[in-house]
DRENVOVEX-134381 format. One record per residue: residue number from 0; chain; x, y, z of N, C-alpha, C, CB in turn. Coordinates in steps of 0.1 Angstrom, whole numbers, always signed. Atoms other than C-alpha are relative to their C-alpha. Glycine has a CB too. Example, Ala and Ser with C-alpha at 12.3 -4.5 7.8 and 13.67 -1.06 7.14 Angstrom:
pt seq: 0; mol: A; npx: +9; npy: -12; npz: +0; capx: +123; capy: -45; capz: +78; cpx: +9; cpy: +12; cpz: +0; cbpx: -10; cbpy: +0; cbpz: +12 $
pt seq: 1; mol: A; npx: -9; npy: -11; npz: +0; capx: +137; capy: -11; capz: +71; cpx: -8; cpy: +11; cpz: +8; cbpx: +4; cbpy: +5; cbpz: -14 $
end
This chain:
pt seq: 0; mol: A; npx: -9; npy: +3; npz: -10; capx: +941; capy: +934; capz: +1043; cpx: +12; cpy: -8; cpz: -6; cbpx: -6; cbpy: -9; cbpz: +12 $
pt seq: 1; mol: A; npx: -12; npy: +6; npz: +5; capx: +977; capy: +924; capz: +1035; cpx: +3; cpy: -13; cpz: +7; cbpx: +12; cbpy: +9; cbpz: +0 $
pt seq: 2; mol: A; npx: -4; npy: +13; npz: -7; capx: +990; capy: +889; capz: +1042; cpx: +13; cpy: +1; cpz: +7; cbpx: +0; cbpy: -11; cbpz: -10 $
pt seq: 3; mol: A; npx: -13; npy: +1; npz: -7; capx: +1020; capy: +877; capz: +1060; cpx: +12; cpy: +3; cpz: -9; cbpx: +2; cbpy: -13; cbpz: +7 $
pt seq: 4; mol: A; npx: -11; npy: -2; npz: +10; capx: +1042; capy: +878; capz: +1029; cpx: +1; cpy: +15; cpz: -3; cbpx: -3; cbpy: -8; cbpz: -12 $
pt seq: 5; mol: A; npx: +0; npy: -15; npz: +3; capx: +1031; capy: +914; capz: +1021; cpx: +6; cpy: +8; cpz: +11; cbpx: -14; cbpy: +4; cbpz: -3 $
pt seq: 6; mol: A; npx: -5; npy: -7; npz: -11; capx: +1038; capy: +925; capz: +1056; cpx: +15; cpy: -2; cpz: +2; cbpx: -7; cbpy: -4; cbpz: +13 $
pt seq: 7; mol: A; npx: -15; npy: +2; npz: -1; capx: +1073; capy: +909; capz: +1056; cpx: +7; cpy: +8; cpz: -11; cbpx: +2; cbpy: -15; cbpz: -2 $
pt seq: 8; mol: A; npx: -7; npy: -8; npz: +10; capx: +1081; capy: +926; capz: +1023; cpx: +0; cpy: +15; cpz: +4; cbpx: -8; cbpy: -1; cbpz: -14 $
pt seq: 9; mol: A; npx: +0; npy: -14; npz: -4; capx: +1070; capy: +960; capz: +1037; cpx: +10; cpy: +2; cpz: +12; cbpx: -14; cbpy: +4; cbpz: +5 $
pt seq: 10; mol: A; npx: -10; npy: -1; npz: -10; capx: +1091; capy: +954; capz: +1068; cpx: +14; cpy: +0; cpz: -5; cbpx: -2; cbpy: -12; cbpz: +10 $
pt seq: 11; mol: A; npx: -13; npy: +0; npz: +6; capx: +1121; capy: +945; capz: +1048; cpx: +4; cpy: +13; cpz: -8; cbpx: +1; cbpy: -12; cbpz: -10 $
pt seq: 12; mol: A; npx: -2; npy: -13; npz: +8; capx: +1117; capy: +976; capz: +1025; cpx: +2; cpy: +11; cpz: +10; cbpx: -12; cbpy: +3; cbpz: -9 $
pt seq: 13; mol: A; npx: -2; npy: -11; npz: -10; capx: +1114; capy: +999; capz: +1056; cpx: +13; cpy: -1; cpz: +7; cbpx: -12; cbpy: -1; cbpz: +10 $
pt seq: 14; mol: A; npx: -13; npy: +1; npz: -6; capx: +1145; capy: +984; capz: +1072; cpx: +11; cpy: +4; cpz: -9; cbpx: +2; cbpy: -15; cbpz: +5 $
pt seq: 15; mol: A; npx: -10; npy: -4; npz: +10; capx: +1165; capy: +988; capz: +1040; cpx: +0; cpy: +15; cpz: -2; cbpx: -2; cbpy: -7; cbpz: -13 $
pt seq: 16; mol: A; npx: +1; npy: -14; npz: +2; capx: +1152; capy: +1023; capz: +1036; cpx: +6; cpy: +7; cpz: +12; cbpx: -14; cbpy: +5; cbpz: -2 $
pt seq: 17; mol: A; npx: -6; npy: -6; npz: -12; capx: +1162; capy: +1031; capz: +1072; cpx: +15; cpy: -1; cpz: +0; cbpx: -6; cbpy: -6; cbpz: +13 $
pt seq: 18; mol: A; npx: -15; npy: +1; npz: +1; capx: +1197; capy: +1018; capz: +1066; cpx: +6; cpy: +10; cpz: -10; cbpx: +3; cbpy: -14; cbpz: -4 $
pt seq: 19; mol: A; npx: -5; npy: -10; npz: +10; capx: +1201; capy: +1039; capz: +1035; cpx: -2; cpy: +14; cpz: +5; cbpx: -8; cbpy: -1; cbpz: -13 $
pt seq: 20; mol: A; npx: +2; npy: -13; npz: -6; capx: +1187; capy: +1069; capz: +1054; cpx: +11; cpy: +3; cpz: +10; cbpx: -14; cbpy: +1; cbpz: +6 $
pt seq: 21; mol: A; npx: -11; npy: -2; npz: -10; capx: +1212; capy: +1063; capz: +1082; cpx: +14; cpy: +2; cpz: -7; cbpx: +1; cbpy: -13; cbpz: +8 $
pt seq: 22; mol: A; npx: -12; npy: -2; npz: +7; capx: +1240; capy: +1060; capz: +1056; cpx: +1; cpy: +15; cpz: -5; cbpx: +0; cbpy: -9; cbpz: -13 $
pt seq: 23; mol: A; npx: +0; npy: -14; npz: +5; capx: +1230; capy: +1094; capz: +1041; cpx: +2; cpy: +10; cpz: +11; cbpx: -13; cbpy: +3; cbpz: -7 $
pt seq: 24; mol: A; npx: -2; npy: -9; npz: -11; capx: +1227; capy: +1110; capz: +1075; cpx: +14; cpy: +0; cpz: +6; cbpx: -10; cbpy: -3; cbpz: +11 $
pt seq: 25; mol: A; npx: -13; npy: +1; npz: -5; capx: +1260; capy: +1097; capz: +1086; cpx: +10; cpy: +7; cpz: -9; cbpx: +4; cbpy: -15; cbpz: +2 $
pt seq: 26; mol: A; npx: -8; npy: -7; npz: +10; capx: +1277; capy: +1109; capz: +1054; cpx: -1; cpy: +15; cpz: +1; cbpx: -3; cbpy: -5; cbpz: -14 $
pt seq: 27; mol: A; npx: +2; npy: -14; npz: -1; capx: +1262; capy: +1143; capz: +1058; cpx: +6; cpy: +6; cpz: +13; cbpx: -15; cbpy: +3; cbpz: +0 $
pt seq: 28; mol: A; npx: -6; npy: -4; npz: -12; capx: +1273; capy: +1145; capz: +1094; cpx: +15; cpy: +0; cpz: +0; cbpx: -5; cbpy: -8; cbpz: +12 $
pt seq: 29; mol: A; npx: -15; npy: +0; npz: +1; capx: +1309; capy: +1135; capz: +1086; cpx: +4; cpy: +12; cpz: -9; cbpx: +4; cbpy: -13; cbpz: -7 $
pt seq: 30; mol: A; npx: -4; npy: -11; npz: +8; capx: +1309; capy: +1162; capz: +1059; cpx: -1; cpy: +13; cpz: +8; cbpx: -10; cbpy: +1; cbpz: -12 $
pt seq: 31; mol: A; npx: +2; npy: -12; npz: -8; capx: +1295; capy: +1189; capz: +1083; cpx: +11; cpy: +1; cpz: +11; cbpx: -14; cbpy: +0; cbpz: +6 $
pt seq: 32; mol: A; npx: -10; npy: +0; npz: -11; capx: +1319; capy: +1178; capz: +1111; cpx: +14; cpy: -1; cpz: -5; cbpx: -3; cbpy: -11; cbpz: +10 $
pt seq: 33; mol: A; npx: -13; npy: +1; npz: +6; capx: +1348; capy: +1175; capz: +1087; cpx: +8; cpy: -12; cpz: +5; cbpx: +8; cbpy: +13; cbpz: +2 $
pt seq: 34; mol: A; npx: -7; npy: +13; npz: -4; capx: +1356; capy: +1139; capz: +1097; cpx: +1; cpy: -9; cpz: -12; cbpx: -8; cbpy: -7; cbpz: +11 $
pt seq: 35; mol: A; npx: -1; npy: +10; npz: +11; capx: +1368; capy: +1111; capz: +1075; cpx: -12; cpy: -10; cpz: +0; cbpx: +13; cbpy: -7; cbpz: +0 $
pt seq: 36; mol: A; npx: +11; npy: +9; npz: +1; capx: +1340; capy: +1089; capz: +1063; cpx: +4; cpy: -12; cpz: -8; cbpx: -13; cbpy: +7; cbpz: -7 $
pt seq: 37; mol: A; npx: -5; npy: +12; npz: +7; capx: +1353; capy: +1054; capz: +1055; cpx: -11; cpy: -10; cpz: -1; cbpx: +12; cbpy: -5; cbpz: +8 $
pt seq: 38; mol: A; npx: +10; npy: +11; npz: +2; capx: +1336; capy: +1022; capz: +1046; cpx: -5; cpy: -6; cpz: +14; cbpx: +6; cbpy: -12; cbpz: -8 $
pt seq: 39; mol: A; npx: +4; npy: +5; npz: -13; capx: +1336; capy: +1010; capz: +1082; cpx: -10; cpy: +9; cpz: +7; cbpx: +12; cbpy: -2; cbpz: +9 $
pt seq: 40; mol: A; npx: +9; npy: -9; npz: -6; capx: +1319; capy: +1041; capz: +1095; cpx: -13; cpy: +0; cpz: -8; cbpx: +6; cbpy: +15; cbpz: -1 $
pt seq: 41; mol: A; npx: +12; npy: +1; npz: +8; capx: +1294; capy: +1039; capz: +1066; cpx: -8; cpy: -12; cpz: +4; cbpx: +3; cbpy: +1; cbpz: -15 $
pt seq: 42; mol: A; npx: +7; npy: +12; npz: -4; capx: +1285; capy: +1003; capz: +1075; cpx: -6; cpy: +1; cpz: +14; cbpx: +9; cbpy: -12; cbpz: -1 $
pt seq: 43; mol: A; npx: +5; npy: -2; npz: -14; capx: +1281; capy: +1012; capz: +1112; cpx: -12; cpy: +9; cpz: -1; cbpx: +11; cbpy: +6; cbpz: +9 $
pt seq: 44; mol: A; npx: +11; npy: -9; npz: +1; capx: +1258; capy: +1041; capz: +1102; cpx: -12; cpy: -7; cpz: -6; cbpx: +4; cbpy: +12; cbpz: -9 $
pt seq: 45; mol: A; npx: +11; npy: +7; npz: +6; capx: +1237; capy: +1018; capz: +1080; cpx: -6; cpy: -10; cpz: +10; cbpx: +4; cbpy: -7; cbpz: -13 $
pt seq: 46; mol: A; npx: +5; npy: +10; npz: -9; capx: +1234; capy: +991; capz: +1106; cpx: -7; cpy: +6; cpz: +12; cbpx: +11; cbpy: -9; cbpz: +5 $
pt seq: 47; mol: A; npx: +7; npy: -8; npz: -11; capx: +1226; capy: +1016; capz: +1134; cpx: -13; cpy: +5; cpz: -4; cbpx: +9; cbpy: +11; cbpz: +4 $
pt seq: 48; mol: A; npx: +13; npy: -5; npz: +5; capx: +1199; capy: +1031; capz: +1113; cpx: -10; cpy: -11; cpz: -1; cbpx: +2; cbpy: +7; cbpz: -13 $
pt seq: 49; mol: A; npx: +9; npy: +11; npz: +1; capx: +1183; capy: +997; capz: +1106; cpx: -4; cpy: -5; cpz: +13; cbpx: +6; cbpy: -11; cbpz: -9 $
pt seq: 50; mol: A; npx: +3; npy: +5; npz: -14; capx: +1185; capy: +985; capz: +1142; cpx: -8; cpy: +10; cpz: +7; cbpx: +13; cbpy: -3; cbpz: +7 $
pt seq: 51; mol: A; npx: +8; npy: -10; npz: -7; capx: +1172; capy: +1018; capz: +1155; cpx: -14; cpy: +0; cpz: -5; cbpx: +6; cbpy: +14; cbpz: -1 $
pt seq: 52; mol: A; npx: +13; npy: +1; npz: +6; capx: +1143; capy: +1015; capz: +1131; cpx: -8; cpy: -11; cpz: +5; cbpx: +1; cbpy: +0; cbpz: -16 $
pt seq: 53; mol: A; npx: +7; npy: +12; npz: -5; capx: +1134; capy: +980; capz: +1143; cpx: -4; cpy: +3; cpz: +14; cbpx: +8; cbpy: -12; cbpz: -1 $
pt seq: 54; mol: A; npx: +4; npy: -3; npz: -15; capx: +1135; capy: +991; capz: +1180; cpx: -10; cpy: +11; cpz: +1; cbpx: +13; cbpy: +4; cbpz: +7 $
pt seq: 55; mol: A; npx: +10; npy: -11; npz: +0; capx: +1116; capy: +1023; capz: +1173; cpx: -13; cpy: -5; cpz: -4; cbpx: +5; cbpy: +12; cbpz: -8 $
pt seq: 56; mol: A; npx: +13; npy: +5; npz: +4; capx: +1089; capy: +1004; capz: +1154; cpx: -6; cpy: -8; cpz: +11; cbpx: +2; cbpy: -8; cbpz: -13 $
pt seq: 57; mol: A; npx: +5; npy: +8; npz: -11; capx: +1085; capy: +980; capz: +1183; cpx: -6; cpy: +9; cpz: +11; cbpx: +10; cbpy: -10; cbpz: +5 $
pt seq: 58; mol: A; npx: +4; npy: -9; npz: -11; capx: +1083; capy: +1008; capz: +1209; cpx: -12; cpy: +8; cpz: -4; cbpx: +12; cbpy: +9; cbpz: +4 $
pt seq: 59; mol: A; npx: +11; npy: -9; npz: +4; capx: +1060; capy: +1031; capz: +1189; cpx: -12; cpy: -8; cpz: -2; cbpx: +4; cbpy: +7; cbpz: -14 $
pt seq: 60; mol: A; npx: +12; npy: +8; npz: +1; capx: +1037; capy: +1003; capz: +1180; cpx: -6; cpy: -5; cpz: +13; cbpx: +2; cbpy: -12; cbpz: -9 $
pt seq: 61; mol: A; npx: +5; npy: +4; npz: -13; capx: +1035; capy: +991; capz: +1216; cpx: -8; cpy: +12; cpz: +7; cbpx: +12; cbpy: -4; cbpz: +9 $
pt seq: 62; mol: A; npx: +7; npy: -11; npz: -6; capx: +1026; capy: +1026; capz: +1227; cpx: -13; cpy: +3; cpz: -7; cbpx: +9; cbpy: +13; cbpz: -1 $
pt seq: 63; mol: A; npx: +12; npy: -2; npz: +7; capx: +1001; capy: +1030; capz: +1200; cpx: -11; cpy: -10; cpz: +2; cbpx: +3; cbpy: +1; cbpz: -15 $
pt seq: 64; mol: A; npx: +10; npy: +10; npz: -3; capx: +984; capy: +997; capz: +1207; cpx: -6; cpy: +2; cpz: +14; cbpx: +7; cbpy: -14; cbpz: -1 $
pt seq: 65; mol: A; npx: +5; npy: -3; npz: -13; capx: +982; capy: +1006; capz: +1244; cpx: -10; cpy: +12; cpz: +0; cbpx: +11; cbpy: +3; cbpz: +9 $
pt seq: 66; mol: A; npx: +9; npy: -12; npz: +1; capx: +965; capy: +1039; capz: +1234; cpx: -12; cpy: -3; cpz: -8; cbpx: +7; cbpy: +12; cbpz: -4 $
pt seq: 67; mol: A; npx: +11; npy: +3; npz: +9; capx: +942; capy: +1023; capz: +1209; cpx: +1; cpy: +7; cpz: -14; cbpx: -13; cbpy: +3; cbpz: +6 $
pt seq: 68; mol: A; npx: -2; npy: -7; npz: +13; capx: +957; capy: +1042; capz: +1179; cpx: +4; cpy: -10; cpz: -10; cbpx: +10; cbpy: +12; cbpz: +2 $
pt seq: 69; mol: A; npx: -4; npy: +9; npz: +11; capx: +959; capy: +1024; capz: +1146; cpx: +5; cpy: +7; cpz: -12; cbpx: -12; cbpy: -9; cbpz: -3 $
pt seq: 70; mol: A; npx: -5; npy: -8; npz: +11; capx: +977; capy: +1049; capz: +1124; cpx: +14; cpy: -5; cpz: -4; cbpx: +1; cbpy: +15; cbpz: +4 $
pt seq: 71; mol: A; npx: -13; npy: +4; npz: +4; capx: +1008; capy: +1044; capz: +1104; cpx: +10; cpy: +10; cpz: +5; cbpx: +1; cbpy: +0; cbpz: -16 $
pt seq: 72; mol: A; npx: -11; npy: -8; npz: -6; capx: +1040; capy: +1057; capz: +1121; cpx: +13; cpy: -2; cpz: -7; cbpx: +1; cbpy: -2; cbpz: +15 $
pt seq: 73; mol: A; npx: -12; npy: +3; npz: +7; capx: +1065; capy: +1049; capz: +1094; cpx: +10; cpy: +12; cpz: +0; cbpx: -3; cbpy: -5; cbpz: -14 $
pt seq: 74; mol: A; npx: -8; npy: -12; npz: +0; capx: +1077; capy: +1085; capz: +1092; cpx: +7; cpy: +3; cpz: +13; cbpx: -9; cbpy: +12; cbpz: -4 $
pt seq: 75; mol: A; npx: -6; npy: -1; npz: -13; capx: +1083; capy: +1087; capz: +1129; cpx: +11; cpy: -9; cpz: +2; cbpx: -11; cbpy: -1; cbpz: +11 $
pt seq: 76; mol: A; npx: -11; npy: +10; npz: -2; capx: +1103; capy: +1055; capz: +1129; cpx: +12; cpy: +3; cpz: -8; cbpx: -6; cbpy: -14; cbpz: -4 $
pt seq: 77; mol: A; npx: -12; npy: -4; npz: +8; capx: +1125; capy: +1067; capz: +1100; cpx: +7; cpy: +12; cpz: +6; cbpx: -5; cbpy: +3; cbpz: -14 $
pt seq: 78; mol: A; npx: -6; npy: -12; npz: -7; capx: +1131; capy: +1101; capz: +1118; cpx: +8; cpy: -5; cpz: +12; cbpx: -11; cbpy: +10; cbpz: +4 $
pt seq: 79; mol: A; npx: -7; npy: +5; npz: -11; capx: +1141; capy: +1082; capz: +1149; cpx: +13; cpy: -7; cpz: -4; cbpx: -9; cbpy: -9; cbpz: +9 $
pt seq: 80; mol: A; npx: -12; npy: +7; npz: +5; capx: +1165; capy: +1060; capz: +1129; cpx: +11; cpy: +10; cpz: -5; cbpx: -4; cbpy: -9; cbpz: -11 $
pt seq: 81; mol: A; npx: -9; npy: -10; npz: +5; capx: +1181; capy: +1090; capz: +1112; cpx: +6; cpy: +8; cpz: +12; cbpx: -6; cbpy: +10; cbpz: -10 $
pt seq: 82; mol: A; npx: -5; npy: -7; npz: -12; capx: +1184; capy: +1109; capz: +1145; cpx: +10; cpy: -8; cpz: +8; cbpx: -12; cbpy: +5; cbpz: +8 $
pt seq: 83; mol: A; npx: -9; npy: +8; npz: -7; capx: +1201; capy: +1080; capz: +1161; cpx: +14; cpy: +0; cpz: -6; cbpx: -5; cbpy: -15; cbpz: +1 $
pt seq: 84; mol: A; npx: -13; npy: -1; npz: +7; capx: +1229; capy: +1081; capz: +1135; cpx: +6; cpy: +14; cpz: +2; cbpx: -2; cbpy: -3; cbpz: -15 $
pt seq: 85; mol: A; npx: -5; npy: -13; npz: -2; capx: +1232; capy: +1119; capz: +1139; cpx: +5; cpy: +2; cpz: +14; cbpx: -11; cbpy: +11; cbpz: -3 $
pt seq: 86; mol: A; npx: -5; npy: -1; npz: -14; capx: +1235; capy: +1116; capz: +1177; cpx: +12; cpy: -8; cpz: +2; cbpx: -11; cbpy: -5; cbpz: +9 $
pt seq: 87; mol: A; npx: -12; npy: +8; npz: -1; capx: +1261; capy: +1089; capz: +1173; cpx: +12; cpy: +9; cpz: -5; cbpx: -1; cbpy: -13; cbpz: -9 $
pt seq: 88; mol: A; npx: -11; npy: -8; npz: +5; capx: +1283; capy: +1113; capz: +1153; cpx: +2; cpy: +13; cpz: +9; cbpx: -3; cbpy: +5; cbpz: -14 $
pt seq: 89; mol: A; npx: -1; npy: -12; npz: -9; capx: +1276; capy: +1143; capz: +1176; cpx: +6; cpy: -4; cpz: +14; cbpx: -13; cbpy: +7; cbpz: +2 $
pt seq: 90; mol: A; npx: -4; npy: +3; npz: -13; capx: +1283; capy: +1124; capz: +1208; cpx: +12; cpy: -10; cpz: +0; cbpx: -11; cbpy: -7; cbpz: +7 $
pt seq: 91; mol: A; npx: -12; npy: +8; npz: +1; capx: +1313; capy: +1103; capz: +1196; cpx: +12; cpy: +7; cpz: +7; cbpx: +3; cbpy: -5; cbpz: -14 $
pt seq: 92; mol: A; npx: -11; npy: -6; npz: -8; capx: +1344; capy: +1108; capz: +1218; cpx: +11; cpy: +6; cpz: -8; cbpx: +5; cbpy: -10; cbpz: +9 $
pt seq: 93; mol: A; npx: -11; npy: -5; npz: +8; capx: +1368; capy: +1116; capz: +1190; cpx: -3; cpy: +13; cpz: -8; cbpx: +4; cbpy: -10; cbpz: -10 $
pt seq: 94; mol: A; npx: +5; npy: -13; npz: +7; capx: +1352; capy: +1150; capz: +1181; cpx: +12; cpy: +9; cpz: -1; cbpx: -12; cbpy: +6; cbpz: +7 $
pt seq: 95; mol: A; npx: -11; npy: -9; npz: +3; capx: +1379; capy: +1171; capz: +1165; cpx: -5; cpy: +11; cpz: -9; cbpx: +13; cbpy: -7; cbpz: -6 $
pt seq: 96; mol: A; npx: +4; npy: -11; npz: +9; capx: +1373; capy: +1205; capz: +1150; cpx: +11; cpy: +3; cpz: -10; cbpx: -4; cbpy: +12; cbpz: +8 $
pt seq: 97; mol: A; npx: -10; npy: -3; npz: +11; capx: +1390; capy: +1213; capz: +1117; cpx: +5; cpy: +14; cpz: +2; cbpx: -6; cbpy: -2; cbpz: -14 $
pt seq: 98; mol: A; npx: -6; npy: -14; npz: -1; capx: +1413; capy: +1243; capz: +1117; cpx: +1; cpy: +6; cpz: -13; cbpx: +14; cbpy: +0; cbpz: +6 $
end
């Protein structure tokens, strides 16, 4: 069993990884949608990915605890974090198609 310090390190690593994953997903979406990808947009993507990962981890673990499931759902949490960034780019109001 891991201690409190080990769990905190794992949480921090997963949050940083979710931020980097959000950064990559946002950059890829800007490339696909032919939008400019500046530093401000990149920071928003990284923060959104990290925050979505924390919220998703809380919700998924609450559902799993209520069902009595004790499996790791890190992959699901990271997919939710990346999808939140992709949805932000797809649903943003300034959608302009390149000619």
